[in-house]
N, C-alpha and C positions, 0 to 999 in steps of 0.2 A: 680416247684411250690409246695407249702405245700400240704401235703396229710393227714391232720388230719381227724379223724373219724367224720362224720356228727353228729351234736348234736340235730338236729331238722328237721324232715321231715314228712309230712302227708302221711305215707306209703300207707295206704289202698286206699286213693283217687288217689295218684300218680300212683300206679300199674294199677288201673282200666283205668285211662285216657291214660296212656302210651300204654297199649295193644290195645286200640281202635284206636289210631292214627297210630300205626305201621301196624295194619291190613288194615286201610284205605289207607295207602301209598304204600302198597305192598312191604315193606322192613322189613320182620319179623326178619331177622338176626341181625338187629341193636341192639336189646335188649340184646344180649349176649356180646356186645363189652365192654371191660373194659373202664370206664370213664376217661377222662382227667379232672383234677381238677384245678380250678382257684379260688382264694380267693379275695373278694372285701371287703374293709372296708370304708364305707362312713363316713366322719367326717370333722371337720373344718380343713382348710389349708390356705396357702397363695400362690398366683400365680402372675406372672409378665404378666398381660394381655396387658398392654400398656407400651411402652418403656420409658426409663429414659428421663427426670428427675422425672417421676411419680413413686410413690412407689408401692410396691406389693399390691394386692387386697385381702382382706379376702374373702374366698370362702368356699363352701362345695365341697368336692372332694372325688372320689374313690381312695384310696391308696395314697392320698396326691397330685394327679396330675390332671390337667384339660387339655384335657379330661381324663377320666379314662383309665386304661391300655387296650390296644387292646387285645381282646379275639380272637384268630385265630386258627381254627382247620380245618380238612379236612372233606368233606362230608362223612357221614357214621360213623363218630366217635360219641362217647357219651360224653356229657359235664356234669360236676358237678361244679356248681358255689356256693361257700360257702360265705354267706354274714354275716359279723360281724358288727353290727350296732354301730358305734362310734358317732352318732349324739345324741343330747339331746332330740330328738323326734322320733316318729315311722317313718318307711319307708318301702318300698318294692323295688324289682327290676323287671321290665317288660322288656323282651327281644323282642323288637319291630320287627314285621314282621315274627317271627319264628312260624312255625306250630308245636305246642307242646301240651302236655296234659293240660287240663284245670286247673288242680291243680298247674301247674308250671307257670301260666300266670302272676302272680305278681300283681293282682288287689286286693287292701285291702277290706276285708269283703266279697267280692264276691267269690274269689278263695282261699284266705288265710287270716289268722289273721295278721294284720300289725306286722312287726318286731320291737319290743320295744327297747328303749335304752339299750345297753349292751347285747341284745339277738342275736342269730344266727339262720339263716334259710338256708336250702340247696335246690337249684334248680337243678334238674337232668332231662335231656332229650336227645334225639337223634338229631344229625345234619342232618335232612332229606333232606333239600334243600341247595344247594350251593348258595352263594350270599352275598351281603352286607347288614348287619343289624346293630342294635345298641341297647344299654340298657339304661334304665333311671327309676326313681321312678314313681310309679302311686299313691303315697300318697302325698297329698298337692303338686301336681306336678308343678303347676304354679310357686311356689317359689323354691321348691327343685331343679328342673331342671335349673331354671334361676340363681340359686346360684352356679351352676357348676356341678351338678350330672348327667353326661352322659358319655358314652364311646362307641367305635366301637366294633362290633362283626362281624367277617368275617369268612365265611365258604367257603373254597377253593374247587374248582372242583377237582375230582380225578386226572384229567390231566389238570392243568391250562393252559390258552393260553400263547404262547411265547411272553413275553414282557421283556423289560430291567429293568423296575421297576414297582412294584405293590404297589401303595400308597393310603393312605386314608387321605382325607381332611375332618375334622369335622368342619363344618361351624356353627358359633354361633354369637349372638349379645348380648350386655350387656348394661344396662342402668346405666352408671357410673356418679358419681358426680366429681367435680373438683379435689378432693383428691384421685381419682381412686377407691373410695369405691362404692359398689353396692347400688343404690338408694333403700331405704326400702319401697317405695310406692306400695308394692304388694297389689293386691285385690282392687285397686281403680276402681271407677265406670266407668270412661272414658275408661280405657283399656278393662274392661269387656263388655261394650256396643258397642264399636267401633272395631278397627282393632286388638286389643290385645296389649300385652306389647312388643312394638318394641323398641329396644335399640338404643344407639347412638355410639357404638363402636363395630366393626365387627372383629371377630378373626378367624383365621385358625389354627386348632390344638392348641387352647388355647392362642394365642398371635396375636396382631396386627402386620402384617408382611409387610415389604417393598418389598421383592422379594422372588422368589423361583428359585433355581439353576437348570439349565438343560444343556444338551449337544446336539450339533447338531447331527442329525442322530439317536437319541434314540427314542424308542417307550415306552410310559407310559400307564399303566392302572391306571386311576385315579378314586378312589371310593369317590364320593361326598355324604356327609351326612348332612342334614339340622337338626341341633339340637336346633335351635332357638324356643322360645315360639310361635312367631307369624310372624316373617319376612319371606316373600317369596323371594327367590333368583332367579335372572335371569342373568346368567353369560355369558359374551362374551369373548372368547379367541382371542384377536385381532391378526391378521396375521396367525391364525391357524384354523383348521377345526376339531373340536371334533366329534367323531363318537360314538353315544350312542349304547351300547351293552347290557345294563340291566337297568331295572326300578324296584325300590323297591326290589332289589336282584334277580329279575326274568329275564331270558334272553329275549331279544326282537330282531327282525330283525335289524341288524346293519344299522344305518341311521344317517345322519347329521340332527340335530334338525331344526325346522322351524326358519328361519332368523338367523341360527347359534347360537341361544341363548339356553342355558341349564337352564331349569326352575325347581326349587325344592320348593314345599310348605313345611311347617313345617312337620318334621318326614319323609319326602321322601328321597330316595336315587337314585342316577343316577351313573352308571358306564360308563365312556367314555374311548375310546382309543384316545390318543393324541400323534400325531407324531411331533417330533421336527424338523421342516423344516427351521428354521431361521439360520442366519449366526453366526459364533463365535463372541462373544462380543455384540450381539444385545440384545435389551430389548423390550418386548411386554407387553402391559397392559392386565390384566384380569379385566374387568369392570362389575359391577353389576348395571344394569339399569332397573330392574323390575319396580321400581318406577321412571319413567323418570325424574320427577322434583327433585329427590333426588339421582341421579346417582353418583357413586363414583368409584375410583380405588381400587380394592381389594388388588392387588399386581402386581408385574411385573414378567414375565417369563424372567429370566436373563441368557443368554447363556454364558457358560464358554469359555475360549480360546481353550480348548481341544475339538476335534472332535471325536465322537465315531465311526461314519462311514459316508460314502459319502451321504447316504440317508437312511431313515427309512425302515424297512421291508415292503414288498408289500403284503404279505399274508393277506387275510381277516380274521378277528377275529369274529367267531360266537360261542357263548357259548352253551353247551349242555343243553337240556331242563331238568327241574326238574320233579319229579314224582307227578305232580298235576293232579287229575282227570279232564278230559275235560267236560265242561258243555254240556248237551243235550238240546239245546234251544227248540226243538220240544215238549219236555215233561215238560218244565219248569213251576214252579209255580211262579206267578208274584205278586209283592208287591210294593206299592207306598209309598215312604218316602219323606216327605216334611220338609224342614228346614226353620224356620221362626224366627221372633223377631229381637232383637238388636236395636241399637240406631237410625236406619233408618226405623224402622217399620212404614209402612203406608206413607212413604215419609220423610219429614223433621222431625226433632226431637221434634218440638213443644215447644222449649224454656225451660227455667228453672223455669217457674212460677207455676209448679205443675199441669198444665192442660193438658200437652202433655205426650209423652212417657217418657221423662226424669223425669217428675213429678211422674209418676207411679213407676219408678225405684228407686227413691230416698228413698222410704220406705224400703221394704225388701232388695233391692240391690242384689248383686251377692251371698250372703250367705243365702238368704231367698227364695223368691218366684221364682227367676230365671228371666233371661232376654232373653235367646235364647230358641228355642223350636224345637223338632222333632215331627212331626205329632200333633202339638198343645200342647205337653206336655213339660214342663221345669223341668228337673231332675238335682238336684245339688249334688247327692251322687253317690256311686258306686253300690247300691243295689236296683235300682228301679224294679218294676214288669216288666217282659219281654215285650218289645214292639212288638215283633214277636216271634212266635214259629215255627220253620222250621222242616219239616220232614227230618229225617236223610237219607243221601245217595241219596237225590233227588236234581235235579238242581233247583236253585231259581234265579230269576231275580229281582233285586231291581231297581225300576225306581226312581231316585233321582232328586229332584227339589229344587234348591236353590232360595227361594223367598225373599232373603235379598239383601242388597246393598253391601255386603262384600264377600271376598274370604273365603272359608271353605275347608281345607284339611280333608276329611272324612276317618276315619281309622276303619277297622274291625279287631278285634283280632282273632287269631286262624285259619285264612284262607287267601288264596290269591284269587283274583277274576279277571276275564277278564273285561276290560272296552270295551263294545261292541258298544256303540253309544254315541254321544254328540249332543245335540240339534236336535235329530231325524236323524242324519247322521251317518251311520255305521263308526266306527273307521277303519283306514287303517291297523293297525297292531294288533288290538285286544289284547293290551298289558295286561300282568298279573301285578297286583299291589295289595298292601294292604292299600294304602292311595291314594284317588283320589281327586285332587284339583278341586273344583267347583268354577268357576268365578261367579260374581254377576248375578243373574237371569238365570244361566245356568241349563240345564237339562242333565243328563247322565244316562245310564243304565249299570249296572254291573251284571255279571253272575258268579255263582260258584256252586260247589257241596258241600252241607252241610255235610261233612263227619267227622267232629270232634265234638263229643258231648260235651255239657256243656253250661253254661251261659257265653256269650262273650260280652265284651264292644264294642259299636259302637258309635263313637263320633267324634266331631271336634277336630283336633289336634292343633288348636290355643288354648293353654291350658287355657287361661282366658275364652274363649267361652265354653269349656268343663265344667269348674267349675261353669259357669253362666247359665247352663241349657241345652246346646246342647250335650247331652249324653243320651245313652239308653243301653239296654241289648237285644241281640238277643239270643234266646235259640235254640240250636240244640238238638232235642229230642233224648234221648237214644234209643228209639224204632223207627225204620225206618217207622213204620206205623202211628205214631202220628204226628199231625199237630197242 
């Protein structure tokens, strides 16, 4: 990798935030590690998203590829990501799910000045947690991400589990026209007020694929990343039994998901162990049926004639825990967060005659007064006044209520949280996540120790919903005694 000298870094803010996070995670030695450098250049490119006879698609890409290059390091290493902006507009890079210093979080105007055309910015932080993460812009993200700007970020365990292949599938969808170009209807009212920008072409690692080659007897670690703006994936591996071992990069008790379906809301990640138990030459479908009336075949698992071994390994794969402080529910401070608004507010949309919800939205729209709300407020930028200020190093429980008719993947920057209940029922595995998918009218409780000071985005990761009001800032006070 190139090792050029960084040309831009908010040094004072970075050092302060870095020290705070290292102290909180109990891994002070990481700050002394020499960084591994990666260079990203977002800019225009062409990609073969759909097969011939369709032409290439004009995209925006990191280093000319969709998805962008995989950043892969070992837990405990230090990363330096140098971003040279080759776009004709400003951008940032947010490393989604990484617990890092606030100044490195990549949120325009809140944690940094946007990276202008031709400018360079350096992100530097420690790989505190092992797991599957990803990177993407937070500047005009509904368009920049949907035009192709995203990539995987993998932090390997010090001793990774024994598998035959460790693979990443970046799942994405695209709204393509007949000539394979990306539809330019970004920011339209329907997407903003309803389910978001759901595309008509689904890709795995940047291409519509017919099959994925496997061998009988092999064991795969499959890292699934949902990089789509709005689509929820519900994958069934026909003839196989995926075992979930991590959610949003964080280890979970190994288990077969409910009904055998692996569900990922936008921005979520699921690591599965997939044992190849089929016969040589066989083909098995991977089907996405999250939306039952629009189910489709994603691709086939295509068995080669070669047999790797008689049967896959039998050893259980359990990942080691990351150094996340355990919430103390007995002393937790409790906060209620309600999500509202959208095209189904109050029931039906009320028509297009200007008297119902649609009429109210037709005025300011998604770039004005907002459509979606958190605790009654619609915020359409990155720098609203904090909706909550949390005492540092205290446990906090957020009682989340989805009062809308749509799914919302709710993401908290800078922290991971335990999902401790859904609709009043304690969760079985108390899974660590950074993005929790709320079904329509669902309630959930999440708990975490607010150990990472700064102003952190808290928003729906259906990117059209975020930009249309369902976003806020949670402040973790620098002083542990402040609330």
